[in-house]
N, C-alpha and C positions, 0 to 999 in steps of 0.2 A: 500374463499375471503368473502363470505356473513357473515360468523362467526366472521371474524376479523373485519368487518365493525360494526356488532352488538356489539362486545365487546368494540369497540372504542366509539361508542355512549353511552353505559352504563357508561364508565368511564368519558366521558364528562358531562353526567347527574349527576353523583355522584359528581364530582368536582363542578359543578354549584350549587348544593344543599349545599355543605360544604360552599361555598362563600355566598350564600344567608343568611345561619345561622350565619356566622360570621358578615355579615352586620347587621343582626338583633340584634345579641348580643351587637354590638358595638352602635347601636342606643339606645339599653335599657339602657347601661351604661351612656348615655347622657339624658335619658328621665326623670329622677328623682333626686331631691336633698333634702337635709335638711337644714333648717336654724334655728338658726346660726349653723355653722359647728362646732364652739367650744364655750364652756361656762366655765367661770372662776368664782369660788366661793372662797371668802375669809372667812376662818373659824374663829369664834370668841372663844378665849380660856378663856374668863371671867369664873372663877371658880364658879360664882354664877349662871350660866346658867346649866340647866339640859341636854341641847341638842339644836340643831339647825335644824329647818326645812326649807328646800329650796324648793320653787315651781318654776318649770321650764316650760315655755311656748315655744314649738317648732312647726315648720311647715314642712309639706311635700309639696315640690314643684313639680307639675306635669307638667313639661316643654312642654312634647309632647303630652299632652292630652291623656293618656293611661287610660284603664279601668283595675284596678289593686287592688289587696288586700294585705295589708302588716302586719306583725307581728311585733310588737314592744317589745324589750327585752333588759335587762341591763347585761353587761358583764365587767370583770375587778374588781379593787379594789373597795370596798364600794358598790358593786352591790346588796349585800344582804339588804342594807339599801334603796333601790330604789322601789317605789310603782308606777305602771302604771295602773291607772283606766281603761283605754280602750287600752287593749294590741293588738286588731286587728282594723285596719282602712281600710276602702274601698273607694277608688276614682274612680269616673266614669269619662268618658272622657270629660264631661263638666266642672269637677273640676280643676281649675288652681291650687288650693292649699288647704290644710286642716290642721287645728291646732289640736294639741294633747297636754296634760299636763301630768306631772309625778312630783313625790315628793321624795326628798332625805332627810331622817330622820337621820341627822348626830348625832352620839352619843357623849357623853361628853368623853374627855380624849384621842382624837386621837393622834397619834405619830406626832411629827413635820415633816414637808416636804411636797411634792407635791403628792397628791393621784389622780390617773387617772382612770376613769371608762368610758365606752363606751355604748352609747345609739344606738341599732342597729335596723333598720327597714328592714325586709327581705320579699321578695315576696313569697306568700304562696299558696298552692293548696286549693281550696275552699271546696274540698270534704274531705281531711284530715286534713286540718288546719296545715300542716306541710310546713316547708320552702322548697323551690324547689332547689335542687342541681344544681348547675351551673347557676342560676339566679341571679339576682342582689340583693345586700345588700348595704344600705347606713348608713353611720355611723355618730353620733355626739360624739365628745370628750368633757369630762367634767373634768376639773382640779380643784381640791379642794386644796387650799394653806393653809396649817395648819402652823402658825407662830411658832417661838421659842420664849420661854418667856425670856424677857429681851433684851439684845444688841446681836445680831447675823447677820452677813453678809456673803454672799457666792458669788462666781463668776464663770463664765463660759468662757473659752477661745476659740477664733476662729481666724483662721489664713488664709490669702490669699497670697500664694507664686507662682510666675511662674518660674523666672530665675534671675541670678545675676544683669542683666541689669535693672531690676525694683526693687523698694523698696518693702520689704516684710511688708504687713499691719498686724500688730498684734492687737487685740482687746479682752477687757475684759468686760463682762456684769456683773455689780456688782448689787446685789439685797440686800436690807435690809429686811431680813426675820424674823426680831425679833419685838417686840412689843414696843420697845423704838427707839427714834430717835438717829441718830449717829450725834455726834458733830463735829469731824473732821476726815478725811480720807486721808491717803496719802500711798506711797509705792514706789515699784521699779520693773521694767521689766527688764530681762535680757534673752539673747540668748546664749546658749552654744553648742559647737559642741560635738562630741561623745567622746572626751578625757576630757570633762568638762571644757575646756578653754572658757572663756567669750569672745564672740566676738561683743557683743553690749549689752549696758545697759542705761536706762534712769530713772530719778527719776519721781515720780508722786506726785502732790500736788495741794493745791488750792480747794479742795472739802469739804464743810462744811454743817452742818444743813441738813442731808439726812433723810427725814421722814420715818417712819415705813411703809413697804409695798411697797416702791418706788424703782425704779431701774434706771440705766443709763449705758452709754458706754463710755469706755476710749480707744482710738485709739493710736498707735505708729507706726512710719514708721522706719524700720530697713534697713540700707544699708549693705548687705553682699556680699563678693567678690567671693566666691568659692561655687561651687556645692557641694551638700551633704546633710547629715542628721543633723537635729538640734533640739533642745528642747527650747521653750519659757516658762519662768517661771515668774509668777506675784506673788508678796508678798505684801500683803495689810496690812497696820496697821490702826485701827480704835479704838478711845478711848483707852482703855488698852487691846485691843485684837487684834489678827491678823490671817490672814489664807494664805496658799499658794497653788496655782493651776497652773498646768503646761500642755503642750501639745506638742508632737512631730510633726515635720513636714520635708518634703524634698524640697529641692530647686534646680531646673534645672534638667539636664539629667546627665548620667554617664560621659559623655565627653570622650567617648572612641576613640582613634585614632590609626590607623595602621601606623607605622612609617618605616616599611620595613621587610625584611627577607633576611637570608644568609644561604648557604649550604656549609660546609666545609668538607674536607677529602672525596671527592665524587669520586666514579668510576661508570661509566654507567654498569647497570645490578646488581647493589648492592642496599642496602637501603639507601636512602637519609634522612639526617636529616636536617629539617627546624628549624632554630632559628628565631622565629617570634617576632619581637619588637614591643610593644603597649605602650601607655600611657593612664592613666586614670585621669579624672578630679574629680573624687568621693573622698570623705574624709573618707571613710570606705571601708573594704574589700567587693567585690561584689562576693557572693557565687555562686555556679552553673553556672560557666562560662567555655567556652572552645573556642579554635580556630578551623578553618576548611581550608584546602587548596584544590583547585580544579584546575586540569591541563588540559588545552585544546589544541587541535592541531589548525593549521590555518584555518581549516574548521569549527572550533566551537565544534568538538566532544570532549566529556570528556574522557580522557586517563587515568586518575588517580585521586584519592582523598586520603587526609590524614586528621587525626583529632588528636587533642591534648588530653591530659587527662582532666577531670574535675578539675578546679583549682579555687582558689580564687583570683580574680584580685585585687592587692594591689593598694593604691594611688600612683600616680606619674608612673614611668617606670616599665615594666614588660617584660619578655621574656618567651615565650611558645615554647614548642618543639613537632613537629610532624614528623612521619616517613612514607616514601613511598618506596615501593618496585619498582625499575625501571626496573625490569626484563622484556623483550620484548619491551623495550622503545628505539628508535633509536635516534641519536643525530639529532638536527634540532632547529627550531624556534617554540616556544609555548606561550601561555598565562597563566599566573599562578595568580589565583585568592585567596585572603585571606579574610576570614570573621570572625568577633568575635561576639560570642553569649554571652552576659553578662546577669546574673541574671536569666537565664532560657533558654531553647532550642528555645522558640519562639520569643525571644528578639534578632534580628540580628541588633547589635547596629552599627557596622563599618564594610566597606568592601572596598577593593581595588583591581585592576587588574593590572598586571605588564606584558608587553611584555618581553619575556625572551628567553633565548637560553640554550640548554642542549648539552654539548659537552661530550667527552670521559671521561675527567677528572674534570669537573666543570659544575655548573649550574649557569648562570649569570641571577640574577633576576632583572628586571627593567631596562635593557639595552642591546643593540645588540653588538655583536662582531664586531671588526674591519674587514672590508673587505680586504682580503689579495689580492695583486698584483693590487690594485686599481690603476687608472690613476693618474699621478702626477697633482695636482691642478694648478701648475704654467704653465704645457704644455696645460691644458685646457684653461688658461687664455690667452696664447699666441695665440693658435689657434682661440680664439673667435675674438682677435684683427685682425688677418690675415684674417679672414672671413669678417669682416666689411669693411676693406681696399679694399679687392676683390670686394665686392659689390659697394662700392664707384666708382672704376675704371670701372666696366661695366656700371654703370649709366653714367659716363662721356663719354665713348666711344660711347655709344647709342646715346647721344644728338649731338655729334660731327658727327655721321654718318648722322643724320637727317639734319643737316645744311648744308652738302655737297650735299645731294639730292635736297635741296630747292635752 
């Protein structure tokens, strides 16, 4: 018993140590910051320039007044052009923040587009000057925007969709990434289903004099009726150029419903074939799907299961087949549950339970059989009236008897 207690105490101490370490690491994650967290640099493609030197001032924020040493280094695109004069910074507990400076010597002739590099400050071991594994690192992102010579626009699509009861919010961020202003801009947005049919479209116009390096957002609200998969496509025309950008999205859920099931040509003791009828509100086939049947007795005990083959559930109505061996099953009342797993085994999309009856030559799903030799409802009705009359007579006789006594 003492050994067990000692073992338990050791486990509790170990768990406490792990919790304390997690708390310390979580606290460390909040202890420092770097400002600004992002720096944007616009690259000048003037052919007269031999290069472009950017001086960046940043600050380490010591929120929790820690005593810490950090190593500053650059990673990512253009990191070979970064110079950090003071690559190691020490902050004492009394330092609320400390500044550092680095330089980016951008060469001439960079390819157009956005270049990203990372300035990382990592906690180091004072003895080895190496970064400590598992300890904290804070990062500043630097984006260098290299413009395209002349007229050049590009766009990025974002979509917010929940279900058919709400409009789908379509948006495109348009950026003038060229060196010249755009005079006029117009276009069209279209939403198509998986067959390529256009289910929504709207024209875009009224945008003029867009300066080089500027950006703006255009939003459209699309009313879509059906759940499913779609693609939104923007085609933008500006001056004598154009570009097209698209993005796929899904709307709503699969909309699976169990409509019922039947068993035909059945004899108890043989294999029963369940024909399961379901509907799908999705506009494309749903792969990796199957149905499952669970049979329970009146006590809730599972007495049998059946599973369909893996299928693709098609739009609208479907029929799935499952087979159950009824050997050693007796006639009586049961509960038959049907569930549909669509798009993966973990997705139990729809389920229903049916009070059911198994007889020698049939399985009745969702209804109980007629009770044989049941009482005639008219007889019950007449008996009820007679009982009421008898009760009235008894009350009347009782009152008459009391009057005589008085």
